[in-house]
GUPAZA-538358 format. One line per 2 residues: number of its first residue (from 1); their letters; for each residue x, y, z of C-alpha. Coordinates in pm, whole numbers, plus 32768, in hexadecimal, padded with zeros to 4 digits. Layout:
NUM> A> X/Y/Z; ...
% end
This chain:
1> KP> 8000/8000/8000; 808E/8158/7FA8
3> DV> 80D3/8267/80A6; 80E7/83A9/7FDD
5> DG> 815C/84D3/80A8; 80D9/860E/8003
7> AF> 80D1/86D4/8146; 81AE/87EA/80C0
9> KF> 8195/8926/7FF3; 825B/8961/7EB2
11> VG> 825C/8AD0/7E50; 8363/8BA0/7DA3
13> GE> 8449/8A76/7D76; 844E/8A33/7EEC
15> RT> 83C2/88FF/7F98; 835D/8957/80FB
17> PW> 82C8/887A/820B; 8153/88A8/823D
19> EG> 80E9/890B/839B; 7F74/8937/8356
21> DI> 7E50/884C/8329; 7E7D/871B/8250
23> TE> 7D89/8655/817F; 7D9C/84DD/818E
25> VT> 7D9B/842A/8040; 7CE0/82E3/8049
27> SP> 7CB2/81C2/7F5C; 7B62/8133/7EF7
29> II> 7BF5/7FEC/7F7F; 7B77/7F99/80DA
31> DD> 7C7E/7F47/81E1; 7C14/7DFE/8284
33> ST> 7CAE/7E5F/83D0; 7BE7/7FA5/83F2
35> GK> 7AB9/7F72/8312; 7B05/80C7/827A
37> RA> 7B9C/813E/8137; 7D13/80FF/813A
39> LI> 7DE9/8232/8183; 7EEA/8259/806C
41> GR> 7F71/83B6/80A9; 7F51/8517/8122
43> VA> 7F50/8667/8070; 7F64/87CA/80EF
45> AL> 7E0E/886C/810F; 7E7A/89AA/8061
47> QE> 7DAE/8AE5/8084; 7D5C/8C06/7F9A
49> SD> 7E88/8CC7/801F; 7F6D/8BA8/7FBA
51> AV> 7EDE/8BAD/7E59; 7F13/8D25/7E43
53> EA> 8079/8CF9/7EBE; 80B6/8BF3/7DAF
55> VE> 8028/8CD0/7C9B; 80F5/8DF9/7D14
57> AA> 8232/8D23/7D16; 81E4/8CAB/7BB5
59> AK> 81AC/8E12/7B3F; 82F6/8E77/7BDF
61> AW> 83AA/8D57/7B31; 8302/8DB2/79E5
63> DK> 8370/8F1E/7A15; 82A5/8F9B/78E9
65> GQ> 8358/8EA2/780A; 84B2/8F02/7887
67> GT> 84DB/8DEC/7989; 85CF/8CCB/796F
69> WP> 84DA/8BCC/78DD; 843F/8CA7/77CF
71> QM> 8597/8D22/7766; 8623/8BC2/7743
73> SL> 863D/8B33/75E7; 8546/8A25/7586
75> AA> 8666/892C/758F; 86BA/898F/76F7
77> RI> 854C/8976/7765; 8532/8820/76BF
79> AA> 8671/87B0/7773; 85D9/881C/78BF
81> IR> 8498/8758/787E; 8565/8629/7812
83> RF> 8625/863B/795D; 84D8/8646/7A17
85> ID> 8459/8515/7958; 85A0/8461/79A3
87> CL> 856C/84AE/7B16; 8411/840E/7B07
89> KP> 8485/82C9/7A66; 8520/822D/7BA1
91> SR> 83D1/8269/7C52; 8308/81A4/7B51
93> ER> 82AC/8087/7C3E; 8248/8177/7D56
95> IV> 8170/8243/7C66; 80CF/810A/7BD3
97> NA> 8088/8088/7D32; 7FEA/81D4/7D98
99> LM> 7F0F/81CF/7C5F; 7E9D/806E/7CB2
101> WE> 7E2F/80D2/7E0F; 7DA7/822C/7DBF
103> IC> 7CC9/81D3/7C99; 7CB9/8056/7CB3
105> KN> 7D6D/8005/7B71; 7E0C/7EB2/7B51
107> ST> 7F87/7EAD/7B37; 7F88/7E78/79BE
109> DA> 7E9E/7F9F/797D; 7F4F/8083/7A76
111> AA> 80A2/8033/79DA; 8012/806E/787E
113> EY> 7F8C/81C2/78EE; 80E0/8228/7975
115> DR> 8194/81AA/783C; 8099/8257/7755
117> TM> 80CD/839F/780D; 8247/8384/77F0
119> KF> 8232/8328/767E; 8147/844D/763E
121> SE> 8237/853B/76EE; 8356/84BD/761A
123> AV> 8286/84D9/74DB; 822D/8644/7526
125> ID> 839B/8694/7567; 8405/85E4/7427
127> AL> 8304/86AA/735F; 837D/87F0/73F9
129> EG> 84E6/8797/73B3; 848D/8747/724C
131> SD> 83D9/8891/721A; 84F8/8952/72B6
133> AT> 85F9/889B/71E0; 8545/88DF/7098
135> EA> 84D6/8A45/70D5; 8585/8AED/71FC
137> FG> 84C7/8C33/71CB; 8373/8B92/719B
139> DW> 82AC/8B0F/7077; 8211/8BFA/6F78
141> TT> 8097/8BE6/6F75; 7F70/8CB1/6EF5
143> VS> 7E41/8CFB/6FCE; 7D23/8DD7/6F4D
145> GI> 7E01/8E57/6E34; 7F1D/8EBA/6F1E
147> RG> 8068/8E06/6EEE; 814F/8DDC/7019
149> RV> 8231/8CF5/70D8; 81A8/8C1D/71EF
151> RR> 82A2/8BE2/7306; 8285/8B09/7438
153> GP> 82E6/8BA4/7581; 8271/8BE9/76E1
155> VG> 8143/8CCD/76E4; 8110/8D2B/7850
157> VT> 809A/8CBD/79A5; 7F96/8BA9/79A4
159> M> 7EF5/8AE4/7AB7
% end
């Protein structure tokens, strides 16, 4: 049975311990010893002020398009996402196990969901790399009679 500890806050690139209320995450699977849904983890019960803090940190990092991430080349952003994906790979079994308990998937289906997600992430990166390699300044296109280049890049703070 998983024991996922999400009782922390991650804002502005900083992971801090959570001192407030927590929400227990339970499985639809009933624990025979308690007769209740099995406890599989805890998450911080964040409040509106925490959400505002996160959005403000994101806006500060964006810095009207002048922050580190939006100023990175597409190749550098792709490299960062690839590093993140590489960090997830050793946790495959833990993630698959958590999926099994959280949404009652069997191990084959949970593993397939994880693998599909990883393959999709790689496919998106490969497509972006291909578009960047063939047309670094964007592809020419015409929309409503206006011809221009379409470039891929960060567009702002989203939540």
